[in-house]
C-alpha positions in Angstrom: 23.1 77.3 134.2 24.3 78.8 131.3 28.1 78.6 130.9 30.0 82.3 131.1 31.4 83.0 128.2 35.1 84.3 127.6 35.7 87.9 126.8 39.1 88.2 125.2 41.2 91.3 126.4 41.0 93.5 123.0 43.5 95.6 123.9 46.4 92.8 124.9 45.3 91.4 121.8 46.0 94.2 119.6 49.3 94.9 121.1 50.3 91.3 120.9 49.6 91.6 117.0 51.4 94.5 116.9 54.6 92.9 118.5 54.4 90.3 116.2 54.5 92.4 113.0 57.2 94.3 114.6 59.2 90.8 114.7 58.0 90.0 111.1 58.8 93.4 109.5 62.5 93.0 111.3 63.3 89.6 110.0 62.0 90.5 106.4 64.5 93.6 106.6 67.4 91.1 108.3 66.5 88.5 105.8 67.0 91.1 102.6 69.4 90.1 99.7 73.2 89.8 99.6 74.9 93.0 97.9 77.1 91.4 95.4 79.8 94.8 94.1 82.3 95.5 91.8 82.3 99.1 91.0 84.3 102.2 92.0 83.1 104.2 94.6 83.1 107.5 93.5 80.6 109.4 95.8 80.3 109.3 99.9 78.9 105.8 100.4 78.2 103.8 103.4 77.9 99.9 103.4 75.3 98.9 106.5 74.6 95.5 108.3 71.3 95.0 106.1 71.1 91.1 106.7 71.9 88.2 108.6 75.2 87.1 107.4 77.3 88.0 104.2 75.9 91.9 103.7 78.3 92.4 101.0 80.2 90.4 98.1 83.4 91.8 96.6 84.0 89.9 93.3 86.4 92.0 92.1 89.4 94.8 92.9 87.7 98.0 93.7 89.1 101.4 94.0 87.6 104.0 96.6 87.8 107.4 95.8 85.6 109.1 98.1 84.7 108.3 102.0 83.5 104.9 102.4 81.8 104.4 105.7 81.0 100.7 106.9 78.9 100.3 109.5 79.1 98.4 112.7 78.0 94.6 112.2 78.8 94.7 108.3 80.3 91.4 107.1 81.8 91.5 103.6 82.8 88.9 102.1 85.9 89.1 99.0 86.2 86.5 95.6 89.6 85.2 94.9 91.4 88.1 93.5 89.4 90.9 95.0 90.2 93.5 97.3 90.1 97.3 98.4 92.6 99.7 97.0 91.4 103.0 98.8 93.2 105.9 96.1 94.4 109.3 97.1 91.0 110.8 97.2 89.2 108.2 99.0 89.2 107.2 102.6 87.8 104.3 104.8 86.3 104.6 108.1 85.2 101.2 109.3 84.2 101.5 113.3 82.5 98.9 114.8 81.8 98.4 118.3 82.9 95.5 121.0 79.3 93.5 120.4 79.4 94.3 116.7 82.6 93.7 115.1 82.8 94.8 111.3 84.2 91.4 109.4 86.1 91.1 106.1 86.9 87.9 105.3 87.7 85.7 101.7 85.3 83.4 100.3 87.0 80.6 101.5 88.4 80.7 105.2 92.3 80.2 104.4 95.3 82.6 104.5 95.6 84.5 101.5 92.0 83.9 99.4 91.9 87.3 98.8 94.0 90.7 98.1 93.7 92.5 100.9 93.0 96.4 101.3 95.8 98.7 100.4 95.7 102.4 101.5 96.7 104.9 99.4 95.6 108.0 101.1 96.5 110.6 103.9 92.9 111.1 104.5 92.4 111.3 108.4 89.2 109.7 108.2 90.8 106.0 107.6 90.6 104.3 110.4 89.7 100.5 111.6 88.4 99.8 115.3 86.7 96.6 116.3 87.1 94.9 113.0 88.2 91.5 111.8 90.0 91.6 108.5 91.1 87.6 107.4 92.5 86.0 104.8 93.8 88.9 102.5 97.4 88.8 101.2 96.8 86.5 97.9 98.6 89.1 95.3 100.0 92.4 95.0 98.3 95.4 93.7 100.6 96.9 91.5 103.4 94.1 91.3 105.4 94.4 94.3 105.6 90.8 95.1 106.8 91.0 98.7 104.3 93.8 99.9 101.4 91.5 100.0 99.3 92.0 103.3 95.6 91.8 105.0 96.5 95.9 105.1 99.1 97.1 103.4 99.7 100.7 104.0 101.4 103.2 101.6 104.4 105.3 103.4 102.2 108.9 102.9 98.9 107.3 104.1 97.5 107.6 107.5 95.2 105.2 109.2 94.2 104.4 112.7 94.3 100.7 113.7 92.8 99.8 117.2 90.7 96.5 118.7 91.0 94.5 115.5 91.9 91.2 114.6 94.2 90.6 111.8 94.6 87.3 110.8 95.2 84.7 108.0 97.3 86.8 105.5 98.9 85.1 102.9 102.1 86.8 104.1 102.3 90.1 106.4 99.5 90.8 108.6 100.6 94.4 108.0 102.7 95.9 105.7 104.0 99.5 105.6 105.8 101.0 102.7 109.2 102.4 102.9 112.9 101.8 103.0 115.7 102.3 105.7 116.4 106.0 104.8 112.7 107.1 105.3 111.4 108.6 108.6 107.5 108.6 107.8 104.9 107.1 110.3 101.9 105.8 108.5 100.1 104.4 111.4 98.8 107.5 113.8 96.9 105.3 116.5 97.4 101.5 117.0 96.4 99.9 120.3 94.6 96.3 121.3 95.1 94.4 118.4 95.6 90.9 117.8 97.5 89.4 115.1 97.1 85.4 114.4 98.0 82.9 111.7 99.3 85.3 109.6 101.9 83.4 107.0 105.2 85.8 107.5 105.4 88.5 110.0 102.4 90.0 111.9 103.8 93.8 111.1 106.3 94.5 108.3 107.1 98.4 109.5 109.9 101.1 109.8 111.5 102.7 112.8 108.9 105.4 113.4 105.9 103.1 113.7 107.2 101.4 116.4 106.4 104.5 119.1 102.9 104.1 118.3 102.8 100.1 119.5 101.3 99.0 122.4 102.0 96.5 125.3 98.4 95.1 125.1 98.5 94.0 121.7 98.8 90.1 120.8 101.3 88.7 118.4 100.7 84.6 118.6 100.7 81.8 115.9 101.9 83.7 112.9 105.0 82.1 111.2 107.5 84.5 112.4 106.3 85.8 115.8 108.4 88.9 115.7 107.7 92.6 114.7 109.7 93.4 111.8 111.4 96.8 111.5 112.9 97.0 108.3 115.4 100.2 109.1 114.5 104.0 109.1 115.8 107.1 110.7 114.0 108.3 114.0 113.5 112.0 114.3 111.9 113.8 117.9 111.6 111.5 121.0 110.8 107.7 120.4 110.1 104.9 123.1 110.3 101.5 121.8 108.1 99.2 124.3 108.1 96.0 125.4 106.0 93.3 123.3 105.0 89.9 124.0 107.6 89.4 121.0 110.9 90.3 120.1 111.6 93.1 117.7 113.9 92.2 114.4 115.7 95.0 113.0 116.6 94.2 109.1 118.5 96.9 108.3 120.7 100.5 109.3 118.0 102.1 112.0 119.7 105.6 112.5 118.7 108.0 115.4 118.7 111.1 114.1 120.4 112.5 110.8 122.7 115.5 110.5 120.4 118.2 111.7 117.2 116.4 112.5 118.0 115.5 115.6 116.3 112.4 117.4 116.6 110.1 120.9 115.9 107.0 121.3 114.4 105.2 125.0 114.3 101.5 124.9 112.1 100.4 128.1 113.0 97.2 130.8 112.8 94.1 129.3 112.9 94.7 125.6 114.6 92.5 123.1 115.9 93.6 119.8 117.1 91.4 117.4 119.1 91.7 114.3 119.3 90.6 111.1 122.8 90.0 109.6 124.6 93.3 108.8 121.9 95.6 110.4 122.5 98.1 113.4 121.6 101.0 115.3 123.1 104.1 115.6 122.7 107.8 116.0 122.9 109.1 112.8 125.7 110.5 110.7 126.7 113.9 112.3 123.3 114.0 114.6 125.3 115.4 117.7 122.3 116.4 119.2 120.5 112.8 119.3 121.0 110.2 122.0 120.0 106.6 122.9 119.0 105.5 126.2 119.0 101.6 127.1 118.3 101.2 130.9 116.9 98.1 132.0 116.6 96.6 135.5 117.6 93.2 137.0 116.3 90.0 135.3 113.7 89.2 133.9 113.9 93.1 132.5 117.2 93.3 131.1 117.2 94.6 127.8 118.7 92.3 125.0 120.2 93.3 121.8 121.4 90.3 120.2 121.9 88.9 116.6 119.2 86.8 114.9 121.4 84.0 114.8 123.5 83.3 117.6 127.1 83.8 115.6 129.6 86.3 116.5 129.7 89.3 113.8 126.2 88.4 112.5 125.4 92.2 113.1 127.3 95.4 113.2 126.7 96.3 116.8 125.4 100.3 118.2 127.1 103.3 117.1 126.9 106.6 119.0 128.1 109.7 117.1 127.2 112.3 119.8 128.5 113.1 123.4 125.2 113.9 125.1 125.0 112.6 128.8 121.9 110.9 127.6 124.0 108.2 125.6 123.5 105.5 128.7 123.5 101.9 128.9 122.7 99.9 132.1 121.1 96.0 132.6 121.4 95.5 129.2 123.0 92.3 127.3 124.9 93.2 123.7 125.8 90.3 122.0 126.9 88.8 118.6 127.8 92.1 116.8 131.2 93.7 115.2 130.0 92.4 112.0 131.4 95.5 110.1 132.0 99.1 110.4 129.9 102.2 110.0 132.7 104.0 108.4 134.2 101.6 106.1 137.4 101.4 108.2 137.2 97.5 108.6 139.0 98.0 111.8 136.5 99.8 113.8 134.2 97.2 115.1 132.7 96.1 117.9 129.6 95.4 119.6 129.7 99.1 120.7 131.2 102.0 118.9 131.8 105.4 120.2 132.7 108.0 117.5 132.7 107.8 113.8 132.0 110.5 111.3 131.4 112.8 114.7 132.7 112.6 118.3 130.6 109.9 120.5 130.4 108.6 124.3 128.4 106.7 126.7 128.0 105.8 130.2 127.7 102.1 131.0 127.1 99.7 133.7 125.9 96.3 134.8 126.0 94.8 131.6 127.2 91.9 129.5 129.3 92.7 126.3 129.9 89.4 124.4 130.5 87.1 121.4 131.7 90.1 119.4 133.6 89.3 116.3 136.2 92.2 116.9 135.9 94.3 119.8 133.5 94.8 122.8 134.1 98.3 122.8 135.7 100.2 120.3 136.3 104.0 120.5 137.1 106.7 118.2 136.7 110.3 118.0 135.9 110.2 121.4 137.1 110.8 124.9 138.0 107.6 127.2 135.2 105.5 128.2 134.8 104.4 132.1 134.3 100.8 131.9 133.2 99.7 135.7 133.8 96.4 137.6 130.0 96.0 137.3 130.6 94.8 133.5 130.6 91.3 132.3 132.8 90.3 129.1 133.0 87.0 127.4 134.4 86.0 123.9 135.3 89.4 122.1 137.5 88.2 119.5 139.9 91.4 119.7 139.4 92.0 123.3 137.1 93.6 125.4 138.0 97.3 125.0 140.0 99.7 122.3 140.5 102.9 121.8 142.4 104.7 119.5 
C-alpha cells in the first residue's frame, strides 16, 4: 500500500514566514546604531526610542534653541561634562508613560557624573512626565558654584514636573533660582515625584514654589532630607501641605509686602525648621495679609522650630496686620527670639505682634517655649488674649510683654 504523502498547509506556512519577517525587521529596527550628539538644536527636533538600550549619547554641553520633544522609552546617556541648557527661545517636552519612562543618566552610575539640565525658558511646552533624571549636578553651567542640580530652573522659567524620579545629583535634586525678595514660581505643576540619593537637598526652592508641592511625592535617602525654602515673598493665596519631610526656611519668608497682599495657611502636621536668623512674617505694612496656623491634636500639631535646638536660633514669627485670620492653634513654637524685625533689639520673641504696622492674632492650645527673649512680644498692637490652654516654658525674658 502506498504511503500517504504529507501536503503542507500553504496558507499557514506563508503566515508563519510573514510573522518571522516582521519579527526580523522589527529586531533590525530596534538594534540600529546609538546616536552620538554634540550640537545645537536649532529647529524642532524629536528624539525617539529607536533601539534597545541607549538611544543617544550626549558628548558635550548642548544648547536647545527650539522645541525638543523626547518620546516615551527614550534613553539618553551623558558623558562627563555634558549637559543640556534650554535657551529662552527653546523648550523641552519629555513625556514618557508609566511603562515607558524616559531615562537621562550619566555614562557612569555615580552621583554628579554630568552637568544636568538647565531650563532658562518660560515656554509653556516645558514638561517632564514619567522621566528618570540621574547623576547630574557635576558642575555649573555659568560659574554659579552653588547652582548645581539634576534640574536647574531659572527664576523666569516655567516647567511641569510630574511622575519623575530625580536621583544621584552631585548637589541638589532640583534647584530653582532666586533670592529672598523674589515672589515668582517657576514650577507650575508638581506631583508624584521621587527624590533619592541626591548629595544635598532634594529640592532647593523659593517660598512661592511650595504652594505646588504635593503630599504624594517621596524624599528619601538624600544627604539632607528636607525641602529647602531659601526665602521669598508670598502674594495671593498659599497653602503649605504636610510632606514626608520637614521644610527648612533659610532666610526671611514674607507673606505679602506693602500693597501686594498675601495669605498663608499651614496645614496640620507640618513641621517648619528655620536656619539661624531666619523668620516668617506678614510683610512690611501689608495690612491685608494674614497667616493661619491651625493644627490639630497630636500627631497633627504644627511645629515651628530652629534647625538647631537652641534658644534664639531663629527670629520667630511676626504679624503686621490685624486680620481675624491671624490664627494659631495646636502649634509648637520654640527656639525663637534671635533678633528683631524692626532693629529695636528689645522687640524679640517667639511671636511678635506689630512692628512697622499694627498686628494681632488669636492663639489657643499651643506651646511657646525656649525663646531667647519673650514668648510673645506685642507692640503697635491691641492686647493679645492668652487663654489658659497655653503652655510656656524657658522663655528667657518672660512669657508675654506688651509695650
